[in-house]
C-alpha atoms as a printed R data frame, in Angstrom:
    type eleno elety resid chain resno       x       y       z
1   ATOM     1    CA   UNK     A     1 -24.459  15.010 -13.175
2   ATOM     2    CA   UNK     A     2 -24.941  11.251 -12.921
3   ATOM     3    CA   UNK     A     3 -22.422   9.330 -10.819
4   ATOM     4    CA   UNK     A     4 -20.951   5.949 -11.720
5   ATOM     5    CA   UNK     A     5 -18.944   3.576  -9.551
6   ATOM     6    CA   UNK     A     6 -16.424   1.473 -11.497
7   ATOM     7    CA   UNK     A     7 -15.044  -1.592  -9.678
8   ATOM     8    CA   UNK     A     8 -12.211  -3.166 -11.686
9   ATOM     9    CA   UNK     A     9  -8.929  -4.746 -10.569
10  ATOM    10    CA   UNK     A    10  -7.086  -4.232 -13.884
11  ATOM    11    CA   UNK     A    11  -5.481  -0.795 -13.627
12  ATOM    12    CA   UNK     A    12  -5.349  -0.169 -17.399
13  ATOM    13    CA   UNK     A    13  -9.001  -1.080 -17.948
14  ATOM    14    CA   UNK     A    14 -10.011   0.916 -14.880
15  ATOM    15    CA   UNK     A    15  -8.187   4.062 -15.999
16  ATOM    16    CA   UNK     A    16  -9.273   3.858 -19.652
17  ATOM    17    CA   UNK     A    17 -12.921   3.163 -18.780
18  ATOM    18    CA   UNK     A    18 -12.957   5.939 -16.211
19  ATOM    19    CA   UNK     A    19 -11.617   8.388 -18.793
20  ATOM    20    CA   UNK     A    20 -14.304   7.403 -21.309
21  ATOM    21    CA   UNK     A    21 -17.036   7.907 -18.719
22  ATOM    22    CA   UNK     A    22 -15.700  11.288 -17.592
23  ATOM    23    CA   UNK     A    23 -15.499  12.510 -21.200
24  ATOM    24    CA   UNK     A    24 -19.123  11.434 -21.609
25  ATOM    25    CA   UNK     A    25 -20.115  13.734 -18.736
26  ATOM    26    CA   UNK     A    26 -20.333  11.314 -15.813
27  ATOM    27    CA   UNK     A    27 -18.753  11.738 -12.400
28  ATOM    28    CA   UNK     A    28 -16.756   8.570 -11.761
29  ATOM    29    CA   UNK     A    29 -15.596   6.834  -8.584
30  ATOM    30    CA   UNK     A    30 -13.273   3.851  -8.892
31  ATOM    31    CA   UNK     A    31 -12.231   0.894  -6.765
32  ATOM    32    CA   UNK     A    32  -9.651  -1.833  -7.398
33  ATOM    33    CA   UNK     A    33 -11.476  -4.657  -5.611
34  ATOM    34    CA   UNK     A    34 -14.913  -5.595  -4.327
35  ATOM    35    CA   UNK     A    35 -14.296  -4.631  -0.704
36  ATOM    36    CA   UNK     A    36 -13.205  -1.106  -1.617
37  ATOM    37    CA   UNK     A    37 -16.038  -0.944  -4.130
38  ATOM    38    CA   UNK     A    38 -18.611  -1.581  -1.432
39  ATOM    39    CA   UNK     A    39 -17.076   1.137   0.719
40  ATOM    40    CA   UNK     A    40 -17.319   3.575  -2.211
41  ATOM    41    CA   UNK     A    41 -20.920   2.537  -2.894
42  ATOM    42    CA   UNK     A    42 -21.923   3.155   0.726
43  ATOM    43    CA   UNK     A    43 -20.169   6.518   0.786
44  ATOM    44    CA   UNK     A    44 -21.330   7.964  -2.558
45  ATOM    45    CA   UNK     A    45 -24.658   6.229  -3.389
46  ATOM    46    CA   UNK     A    46 -23.913   6.154  -7.152
47  ATOM    47    CA   UNK     A    47 -26.570   6.223  -9.867
48  ATOM    48    CA   UNK     A    48 -25.060   3.132 -11.514
49  ATOM    49    CA   UNK     A    49 -22.407   0.518 -10.706
50  ATOM    50    CA   UNK     A    50 -20.108  -1.248 -13.183
51  ATOM    51    CA   UNK     A    51 -18.316  -4.215 -11.654
52  ATOM    52    CA   UNK     A    52 -15.812  -6.823 -12.806
53  ATOM    53    CA   UNK     A    53 -16.596 -10.437 -11.880
54  ATOM    54    CA   UNK     A    54 -13.196 -11.953 -11.100
55  ATOM    55    CA   UNK     A    55 -11.398  -9.764  -8.531
56  ATOM    56    CA   UNK     A    56  -9.239 -10.239  -5.432
57  ATOM    57    CA   UNK     A    57 -10.531  -9.788  -1.859
58  ATOM    58    CA   UNK     A    58 -14.212  -9.871  -2.919
59  ATOM    59    CA   UNK     A    59 -15.464 -10.846  -6.377
60  ATOM    60    CA   UNK     A    60 -18.346  -9.304  -8.320
61  ATOM    61    CA   UNK     A    61 -20.857 -11.886  -7.122
62  ATOM    62    CA   UNK     A    62 -20.030 -10.994  -3.531
63  ATOM    63    CA   UNK     A    63 -20.451  -7.292  -4.257
64  ATOM    64    CA   UNK     A    64 -23.855  -7.846  -5.815
65  ATOM    65    CA   UNK     A    65 -24.935 -10.108  -2.956
66  ATOM    66    CA   UNK     A    66 -24.138  -7.430  -0.365
67  ATOM    67    CA   UNK     A    67 -25.805  -4.677  -2.404
68  ATOM    68    CA   UNK     A    68 -29.003  -6.705  -2.738
69  ATOM    69    CA   UNK     A    69 -29.315  -6.701   1.062
70  ATOM    70    CA   UNK     A    70 -28.878  -2.921   1.362
71  ATOM    71    CA   UNK     A    71 -32.174  -1.011   1.212
72  ATOM    72    CA   UNK     A    72 -30.503   2.140  -0.132
73  ATOM    73    CA   UNK     A    73 -28.525   0.419  -2.893
74  ATOM    74    CA   UNK     A    74 -30.512  -2.650  -3.903
75  ATOM    75    CA   UNK     A    75 -32.229  -0.891  -6.821
76  ATOM    76    CA   UNK     A    76 -29.104   0.844  -8.175
77  ATOM    77    CA   UNK     A    77 -28.536  -0.440 -11.763
78  ATOM    78    CA   UNK     A    78 -25.712  -2.996 -11.733
79  ATOM    79    CA   UNK     A    79 -23.689  -3.952 -14.829
80  ATOM    80    CA   UNK     A    80 -21.156  -6.787 -14.832
81  ATOM    81    CA   UNK     A    81 -17.896  -6.644 -16.785
82  ATOM    82    CA   UNK     A    82 -16.736 -10.081 -17.895
83  ATOM    83    CA   UNK     A    83 -14.096 -11.695 -20.055
84  ATOM    84    CA   UNK     A    84 -15.353 -13.870 -22.887
85  ATOM    85    CA   UNK     A    85 -14.207 -16.986 -21.044
86  ATOM    86    CA   UNK     A    86 -16.570 -16.117 -18.192
87  ATOM    87    CA   UNK     A    87 -19.747 -15.885 -20.283
88  ATOM    88    CA   UNK     A    88 -20.982 -19.220 -18.981
89  ATOM    89    CA   UNK     A    89 -20.995 -17.693 -15.487
90  ATOM    90    CA   UNK     A    90 -23.136 -14.714 -16.461
91  ATOM    91    CA   UNK     A    91 -26.413 -16.531 -15.861
92  ATOM    92    CA   UNK     A    92 -25.478 -16.753 -12.192
93  ATOM    93    CA   UNK     A    93 -25.057 -12.990 -12.035
94  ATOM    94    CA   UNK     A    94 -28.305 -12.266 -13.872
95  ATOM    95    CA   UNK     A    95 -30.194 -14.649 -11.582
96  ATOM    96    CA   UNK     A    96 -28.729 -12.806  -8.590
97  ATOM    97    CA   UNK     A    97 -30.213  -9.539  -9.885
98  ATOM    98    CA   UNK     A    98 -27.654  -7.935 -12.212
99  ATOM    99    CA   UNK     A    99 -29.271  -5.685 -14.809
100 ATOM   100    CA   UNK     A   100 -26.832  -6.175 -17.685
101 ATOM   101    CA   UNK     A   101 -23.322  -7.265 -18.632
102 ATOM   102    CA   UNK     A   102 -20.596  -6.050 -20.972
103 ATOM   103    CA   UNK     A   103 -18.071  -8.475 -22.428
104 ATOM   104    CA   UNK     A   104 -14.381  -7.533 -22.521
105 ATOM   105    CA   UNK     A   105 -12.960  -6.199 -24.730
106 ATOM   106    CA   UNK     A   106 -15.739  -3.667 -25.344
107 ATOM   107    CA   UNK     A   107 -16.041  -0.556 -27.476
108 ATOM   108    CA   UNK     A   108 -16.824   2.931 -26.236
109 ATOM   109    CA   UNK     A   109 -20.220   2.749 -27.957
110 ATOM   110    CA   UNK     A   110 -21.124  -0.556 -26.294
111 ATOM   111    CA   UNK     A   111 -20.218   0.817 -22.879
112 ATOM   112    CA   UNK     A   112 -22.080   4.108 -23.167
113 ATOM   113    CA   UNK     A   113 -25.137   2.557 -24.805
114 ATOM   114    CA   UNK     A   114 -25.512   0.039 -21.975
115 ATOM   115    CA   UNK     A   115 -25.160   2.775 -19.356
116 ATOM   116    CA   UNK     A   116 -27.604   5.160 -21.039
117 ATOM   117    CA   UNK     A   117 -30.179   2.396 -21.456
118 ATOM   118    CA   UNK     A   118 -30.003   1.410 -17.780
119 ATOM   119    CA   UNK     A   119 -30.157   4.987 -16.496
120 ATOM   120    CA   UNK     A   120 -33.086   5.795 -18.782
121 ATOM   121    CA   UNK     A   121 -35.055   2.807 -17.548
122 ATOM   122    CA   UNK     A   122 -34.298   3.697 -13.940
123 ATOM   123    CA   UNK     A   123 -35.578   7.255 -14.459
124 ATOM   124    CA   UNK     A   124 -38.792   5.903 -15.967
125 ATOM   125    CA   UNK     A   125 -39.257   3.558 -13.024
126 ATOM   126    CA   UNK     A   126 -39.043   6.541 -10.675
127 ATOM   127    CA   UNK     A   127 -41.555   8.705 -12.548
128 ATOM   128    CA   UNK     A   128 -44.836   9.550 -10.870
129 ATOM   129    CA   UNK     A   129 -47.642   7.569 -12.486
130 ATOM   130    CA   UNK     A   130 -51.219   6.735 -11.574
131 ATOM   131    CA   UNK     A   131 -51.789   4.221  -8.830
132 ATOM   132    CA   UNK     A   132 -52.838   0.669  -9.476
133 ATOM   133    CA   UNK     A   133 -51.832  -1.659 -12.253
134 ATOM   134    CA   UNK     A   134 -52.730   0.842 -14.974
135 ATOM   135    CA   UNK     A   135 -49.888   3.082 -13.817
136 ATOM   136    CA   UNK     A   136 -47.663   0.032 -13.679
137 ATOM   137    CA   UNK     A   137 -48.684  -0.827 -17.247
138 ATOM   138    CA   UNK     A   138 -47.814   2.666 -18.486
139 ATOM   139    CA   UNK     A   139 -44.414   2.444 -16.829
140 ATOM   140    CA   UNK     A   140 -43.523  -0.844 -18.484
141 ATOM   141    CA   UNK     A   141 -44.781   0.352 -21.846
142 ATOM   142    CA   UNK     A   142 -42.528   3.420 -21.601
143 ATOM   143    CA   UNK     A   143 -39.536   1.208 -20.756
144 ATOM   144    CA   UNK     A   144 -40.074  -1.627 -23.210
145 ATOM   145    CA   UNK     A   145 -42.239  -0.053 -25.892
146 ATOM   146    CA   UNK     A   146 -44.879  -2.712 -25.221
147 ATOM   147    CA   UNK     A   147 -48.050  -2.674 -23.177
148 ATOM   148    CA   UNK     A   148 -47.599  -5.704 -20.875
149 ATOM   149    CA   UNK     A   149 -51.228  -5.710 -19.795
150 ATOM   150    CA   UNK     A   150 -52.790  -5.595 -23.256
151 ATOM   151    CA   UNK     A   151 -52.785  -9.382 -23.479
152 ATOM   152    CA   UNK     A   152 -54.452  -9.569 -20.068
153 ATOM   153    CA   UNK     A   153 -57.277  -7.245 -21.087
154 ATOM   154    CA   UNK     A   154 -58.011  -8.617 -24.538
155 ATOM   155    CA   UNK     A   155 -60.143 -11.619 -25.484
156 ATOM   156    CA   UNK     A   156 -61.361 -12.240 -21.942
157 ATOM   157    CA   UNK     A   157 -64.656 -13.430 -20.582
158 ATOM   158    CA   UNK     A   158 -66.704 -10.437 -19.491
159 ATOM   159    CA   UNK     A   159 -69.047 -10.433 -16.500
160 ATOM   160    CA   UNK     A   160 -71.820  -7.854 -16.200
161 ATOM   161    CA   UNK     A   161 -72.756  -6.513 -12.763
162 ATOM   162    CA   UNK     A   162 -75.853  -4.544 -11.824
163 ATOM   163    CA   UNK     A   163 -75.630  -1.560  -9.469
164 ATOM   164    CA   UNK     A   164 -74.927  -2.765  -5.892
165 ATOM   165    CA   UNK     A   165 -74.087  -6.280  -7.105
166 ATOM   166    CA   UNK     A   166 -71.100  -7.825  -5.302
167 ATOM   167    CA   UNK     A   167 -67.999  -8.610  -7.399
168 ATOM   168    CA   UNK     A   168 -66.193 -10.475  -4.623
169 ATOM   169    CA   UNK     A   169 -66.680 -10.783  -0.863
170 ATOM   170    CA   UNK     A   170 -64.421 -10.381   2.144
171 ATOM   171    CA   UNK     A   171 -63.098 -13.752   3.324
172 ATOM   172    CA   UNK     A   172 -63.311 -15.493  -0.051
173 ATOM   173    CA   UNK     A   173 -60.159 -16.798  -1.717
174 ATOM   174    CA   UNK     A   174 -59.045 -15.027  -4.927
175 ATOM   175    CA   UNK     A   175 -58.646 -16.928  -8.161
176 ATOM   176    CA   UNK     A   176 -58.751 -14.150 -10.724
177 ATOM   177    CA   UNK     A   177 -57.898 -10.559 -11.544
178 ATOM   178    CA   UNK     A   178 -60.589  -8.090 -12.663
179 ATOM   179    CA   UNK     A   179 -60.301  -5.327 -15.254
180 ATOM   180    CA   UNK     A   180 -63.048  -2.700 -15.424
181 ATOM   181    CA   UNK     A   181 -64.233  -2.213 -18.997
182 ATOM   182    CA   UNK     A   182 -67.194  -0.061 -18.043
183 ATOM   183    CA   UNK     A   183 -68.627   1.446 -14.860
184 ATOM   184    CA   UNK     A   184 -67.466   2.177 -11.320
185 ATOM   185    CA   UNK     A   185 -66.623  -0.185  -8.455
186 ATOM   186    CA   UNK     A   186 -65.942   0.440  -4.774
187 ATOM   187    CA   UNK     A   187 -64.299  -1.704  -2.125
188 ATOM   188    CA   UNK     A   188 -65.408  -1.522   1.486
189 ATOM   189    CA   UNK     A   189 -65.148  -3.146   4.892
190 ATOM   190    CA   UNK     A   190 -68.054  -3.788   7.262
191 ATOM   191    CA   UNK     A   191 -67.918  -3.763  11.066
192 ATOM   192    CA   UNK     A   192 -69.871  -6.008  13.443
193 ATOM   193    CA   UNK     A   193 -72.787  -3.552  13.450
194 ATOM   194    CA   UNK     A   194 -73.053  -3.671   9.671
195 ATOM   195    CA   UNK     A   195 -71.662  -0.166   9.087
196 ATOM   196    CA   UNK     A   196 -69.630   0.203   5.919
197 ATOM   197    CA   UNK     A   197 -66.401   2.117   5.299
198 ATOM   198    CA   UNK     A   198 -65.393   2.638   1.671
199 ATOM   199    CA   UNK     A   199 -61.649   2.098   1.292
200 ATOM   200    CA   UNK     A   200 -61.173   2.092  -2.498
201 ATOM   201    CA   UNK     A   201 -62.685   3.599  -5.645
202 ATOM   202    CA   UNK     A   202 -62.137   2.141  -9.114
203 ATOM   203    CA   UNK     A   203 -63.008   3.354 -12.585
204 ATOM   204    CA   UNK     A   204 -62.954   2.194 -16.184
205 ATOM   205    CA   UNK     A   205 -59.372   1.140 -17.016
206 ATOM   206    CA   UNK     A   206 -58.516   0.008 -13.473
207 ATOM   207    CA   UNK     A   207 -57.486  -3.464 -12.328
208 ATOM   208    CA   UNK     A   208 -59.119  -4.844  -9.230
209 ATOM   209    CA   UNK     A   209 -58.245  -7.541  -6.699
210 ATOM   210    CA   UNK     A   210 -54.509  -7.880  -7.323
211 ATOM   211    CA   UNK     A   211 -53.264  -7.463  -3.741
212 ATOM   212    CA   UNK     A   212 -54.882 -10.700  -2.445
213 ATOM   213    CA   UNK     A   213 -53.378 -12.515  -5.441
214 ATOM   214    CA   UNK     A   214 -49.920 -11.246  -4.494
215 ATOM   215    CA   UNK     A   215 -50.393 -12.058  -0.808
216 ATOM   216    CA   UNK     A   216 -52.031 -15.418  -1.516
217 ATOM   217    CA   UNK     A   217 -54.563 -14.519   1.167
218 ATOM   218    CA   UNK     A   218 -58.380 -14.199   1.244
219 ATOM   219    CA   UNK     A   219 -59.979 -10.908   0.260
220 ATOM   220    CA   UNK     A   220 -59.818  -8.400   3.105
221 ATOM   221    CA   UNK     A   221 -62.642  -6.282   1.696
222 ATOM   222    CA   UNK     A   222 -65.781  -6.569  -0.426
223 ATOM   223    CA   UNK     A   223 -66.038  -5.157  -3.959
224 ATOM   224    CA   UNK     A   224 -69.376  -3.870  -5.233
225 ATOM   225    CA   UNK     A   225 -70.521  -2.165  -8.428
226 ATOM   226    CA   UNK     A   226 -71.547   1.462  -7.849
227 ATOM   227    CA   UNK     A   227 -73.400   1.459 -11.179
228 ATOM   228    CA   UNK     A   228 -74.035  -1.043 -13.965
229 ATOM   229    CA   UNK     A   229 -70.546  -2.285 -14.846
230 ATOM   230    CA   UNK     A   230 -68.664  -4.718 -17.080
231 ATOM   231    CA   UNK     A   231 -65.487  -6.464 -15.854
232 ATOM   232    CA   UNK     A   232 -63.049  -8.643 -17.787
233 ATOM   233    CA   UNK     A   233 -62.074 -11.813 -15.912
234 ATOM   234    CA   UNK     A   234 -58.345 -12.677 -15.964
235 ATOM   235    CA   UNK     A   235 -57.072 -16.030 -14.631
236 ATOM   236    CA   UNK     A   236 -54.611 -15.885 -11.768
237 ATOM   237    CA   UNK     A   237 -52.042 -17.933 -13.718
238 ATOM   238    CA   UNK     A   238 -51.846 -15.311 -16.508
239 ATOM   239    CA   UNK     A   239 -51.255 -12.506 -14.010
240 ATOM   240    CA   UNK     A   240 -48.548 -14.427 -12.129
241 ATOM   241    CA   UNK     A   241 -46.761 -15.371 -15.347
242 ATOM   242    CA   UNK     A   242 -46.484 -11.703 -16.326
243 ATOM   243    CA   UNK     A   243 -45.251 -10.695 -12.877
244 ATOM   244    CA   UNK     A   244 -42.587 -13.388 -12.656
245 ATOM   245    CA   UNK     A   245 -41.017 -12.675 -16.036
246 ATOM   246    CA   UNK     A   246 -39.924  -9.056 -15.595
247 ATOM   247    CA   UNK     A   247 -37.811  -7.800 -12.690
248 ATOM   248    CA   UNK     A   248 -38.427  -4.113 -13.497
249 ATOM   249    CA   UNK     A   249 -42.167  -4.700 -13.558
250 ATOM   250    CA   UNK     A   250 -41.991  -6.344 -10.137
251 ATOM   251    CA   UNK     A   251 -39.955  -3.455  -8.712
252 ATOM   252    CA   UNK     A   252 -42.440  -0.891  -9.960
253 ATOM   253    CA   UNK     A   253 -45.365  -2.854  -8.581
254 ATOM   254    CA   UNK     A   254 -43.675  -2.975  -5.166
255 ATOM   255    CA   UNK     A   255 -43.382   0.813  -5.211
256 ATOM   256    CA   UNK     A   256 -47.017   1.213  -6.212
257 ATOM   257    CA   UNK     A   257 -48.103  -1.033  -3.372
258 ATOM   258    CA   UNK     A   258 -45.982   1.017  -0.970
259 ATOM   259    CA   UNK     A   259 -47.739   4.173  -2.201
260 ATOM   260    CA   UNK     A   260 -51.107   2.482  -1.663
261 ATOM   261    CA   UNK     A   261 -50.123   1.745   1.942
262 ATOM   262    CA   UNK     A   262 -49.210   5.414   2.459
263 ATOM   263    CA   UNK     A   263 -52.588   6.495   1.056
264 ATOM   264    CA   UNK     A   264 -54.405   4.119   3.408
265 ATOM   265    CA   UNK     A   265 -52.413   5.456   6.372
266 ATOM   266    CA   UNK     A   266 -53.365   9.030   5.458
267 ATOM   267    CA   UNK     A   267 -56.987   7.954   5.123
268 ATOM   268    CA   UNK     A   268 -56.929   6.465   8.629
269 ATOM   269    CA   UNK     A   269 -55.361   9.611  10.075
270 ATOM   270    CA   UNK     A   270 -58.056  11.700   8.435
271 ATOM   271    CA   UNK     A   271 -60.819   9.506   9.825
272 ATOM   272    CA   UNK     A   272 -59.324   9.699  13.291
273 ATOM   273    CA   UNK     A   273 -58.606  13.424  13.523
274 ATOM   274    CA   UNK     A   274 -60.454  15.380  10.801
275 ATOM   275    CA   UNK     A   275 -63.718  17.169  11.494
276 ATOM   276    CA   UNK     A   276 -66.918  16.169   9.682
277 ATOM   277    CA   UNK     A   277 -66.601  19.086   7.236
278 ATOM   278    CA   UNK     A   278 -63.029  18.094   6.401
279 ATOM   279    CA   UNK     A   279 -63.976  14.464   5.844
280 ATOM   280    CA   UNK     A   280 -66.828  15.374   3.510
281 ATOM   281    CA   UNK     A   281 -64.627  17.835   1.606
282 ATOM   282    CA   UNK     A   282 -61.921  15.199   1.240
283 ATOM   283    CA   UNK     A   283 -64.464  12.627   0.032
284 ATOM   284    CA   UNK     A   284 -65.689  15.015  -2.670
285 ATOM   285    CA   UNK     A   285 -62.148  15.804  -3.809
286 ATOM   286    CA   UNK     A   286 -61.266  12.103  -3.856
287 ATOM   287    CA   UNK     A   287 -64.229  11.440  -6.145
288 ATOM   288    CA   UNK     A   288 -63.207  14.315  -8.394
289 ATOM   289    CA   UNK     A   289 -59.612  13.105  -8.616
290 ATOM   290    CA   UNK     A   290 -60.777   9.610  -9.507
291 ATOM   291    CA   UNK     A   291 -63.688  10.260 -11.840
292 ATOM   292    CA   UNK     A   292 -63.337  13.712 -13.426
293 ATOM   293    CA   UNK     A   293 -63.222  13.449 -17.202
294 ATOM   294    CA   UNK     A   294 -60.342  15.240 -18.987
295 ATOM   295    CA   UNK     A   295 -61.363  18.550 -20.519
296 ATOM   296    CA   UNK     A   296 -64.397  19.074 -18.311
297 ATOM   297    CA   UNK     A   297 -64.360  22.459 -16.554
298 ATOM   298    CA   UNK     A   298 -66.545  21.354 -13.655
299 ATOM   299    CA   UNK     A   299 -66.896  18.002 -11.982
300 ATOM   300    CA   UNK     A   300 -70.309  16.485 -11.402
301 ATOM   301    CA   UNK     A   301 -71.156  13.008 -10.153
302 ATOM   302    CA   UNK     A   302 -74.308  11.085  -9.409
303 ATOM   303    CA   UNK     A   303 -73.641   9.098  -6.246
304 ATOM   304    CA   UNK     A   304 -75.991   7.862  -3.569
305 ATOM   305    CA   UNK     A   305 -75.777   9.762  -0.315
306 ATOM   306    CA   UNK     A   306 -75.229   6.446   1.446
307 ATOM   307    CA   UNK     A   307 -72.163   5.695  -0.699
308 ATOM   308    CA   UNK     A   308 -70.783   9.182  -0.154
309 ATOM   309    CA   UNK     A   309 -71.361   8.871   3.599
310 ATOM   310    CA   UNK     A   310 -69.426   5.588   3.612
311 ATOM   311    CA   UNK     A   311 -66.494   7.280   1.854
312 ATOM   312    CA   UNK     A   312 -66.534  10.131   4.381
313 ATOM   313    CA   UNK     A   313 -67.035   7.707   7.306
314 ATOM   314    CA   UNK     A   314 -70.104   9.447   8.679
315 ATOM   315    CA   UNK     A   315 -73.823   8.888   9.073
316 ATOM   316    CA   UNK     A   316 -76.005   9.609   6.044
317 ATOM   317    CA   UNK     A   317 -77.985  12.231   7.965
318 ATOM   318    CA   UNK     A   318 -74.801  14.081   8.963
319 ATOM   319    CA   UNK     A   319 -73.563  13.976   5.380
320 ATOM   320    CA   UNK     A   320 -76.792  15.463   4.033
321 ATOM   321    CA   UNK     A   321 -76.604  18.355   6.526
322 ATOM   322    CA   UNK     A   322 -72.979  19.034   5.582
323 ATOM   323    CA   UNK     A   323 -73.781  18.973   1.865
324 ATOM   324    CA   UNK     A   324 -76.565  21.477   2.550
325 ATOM   325    CA   UNK     A   325 -74.041  23.746   4.312
326 ATOM   326    CA   UNK     A   326 -71.596  23.424   1.416
327 ATOM   327    CA   UNK     A   327 -74.367  24.318  -1.010
328 ATOM   328    CA   UNK     A   328 -75.276  27.421   0.997
329 ATOM   329    CA   UNK     A   329 -71.601  28.430   0.976
330 ATOM   330    CA   UNK     A   330 -71.540  27.921  -2.828
331 ATOM   331    CA   UNK     A   331 -68.837  25.265  -2.576
332 ATOM   332    CA   UNK     A   332 -71.071  22.797  -4.391
333 ATOM   333    CA   UNK     A   333 -74.392  22.674  -6.188
334 ATOM   334    CA   UNK     A   334 -76.897  19.828  -6.398
335 ATOM   335    CA   UNK     A   335 -78.825  19.373  -9.643
336 ATOM   336    CA   UNK     A   336 -81.151  16.431 -10.253
337 ATOM   337    CA   UNK     A   337 -79.263  14.391  -7.672
338 ATOM   338    CA   UNK     A   338 -75.837  15.216  -9.149
339 ATOM   339    CA   UNK     A   339 -73.250  16.864  -6.908
340 ATOM   340    CA   UNK     A   340 -71.391  19.617  -8.778
341 ATOM   341    CA   UNK     A   341 -68.159  21.014  -7.320
342 ATOM   342    CA   UNK     A   342 -68.130  24.796  -7.741
343 ATOM   343    CA   UNK     A   343 -65.096  25.814  -5.679
344 ATOM   344    CA   UNK     A   344 -62.356  23.197  -5.626
345 ATOM   345    CA   UNK     A   345 -59.825  25.589  -4.062
346 ATOM   346    CA   UNK     A   346 -61.930  26.301  -0.960
347 ATOM   347    CA   UNK     A   347 -62.603  22.603  -0.469
348 ATOM   348    CA   UNK     A   348 -58.877  21.935  -0.766
349 ATOM   349    CA   UNK     A   349 -58.045  24.732   1.696
350 ATOM   350    CA   UNK     A   350 -60.502  23.202   4.129
351 ATOM   351    CA   UNK     A   351 -58.539  19.953   4.435
352 ATOM   352    CA   UNK     A   352 -55.031  21.498   4.429
């Protein structure tokens, strides 16, 4: 059962609204002023908050301001209640981060429709989706019915890259976003001895190079085509305009970036503590997760042993010996240079 916190100083409105919400199947907590409302919010962590603007002790703007600074409550959907005479003040609330507003007097349908819409969008924001901007795009499309990245992908200049050709280099300043129309791209870092470590794999349909744009910092890695590829070139200004015009989009992107950080941390732990066999197994499974085509029973990929060694963070000679062991154990097969995964479960058990 979803929980709603109603903060309203008018006793009649508070009681009538609470009754409507309870009849609609919500669990309701109420407060008669902003101070008590904040105490209720901290105690119950509601799924949605409805708050009057003009109240004694602490008004609605103050409530929203405090909530925005609380990590546990800042993303809880927040709906303002306002009298018609206060409509000119609503822009202030929306600029502060309110999700919606309902004008008094309101009907039961108006109230419940606004609540259902906000809760539905929140659930979609929390759904598991693919990493990167493509997952972000799918999220926004499910919320708004529109694909926000379609305009970015379409009618763009297209650059063609040969295998091993650099897309961008570490230390350069970003001025564009890349969208992969065809091919595969990797990102990697190089140490002082020239040894590479692959830190990202990208496929057709992925966006590339968006983190430096967000940070306004130089590239921290180099991107290189793993095979002949075609990338659409998207100006930085177009990307920033899309980001700045949708609060829900920005929230989802923040969560995706947080997930990317977690993945990088797990990768570092694996490099530090996993055995060679585990690292090679994990590299193969990472490739399968990224590049396996839907409907295919078995996964096969043509990848240079040098590239695979860089993903597994090992020497090419050590990788080749490990692949030979895996082949003898019938975990993989090698046909015409293609690596075919025969036993995904055993590879998975190896790294667990």
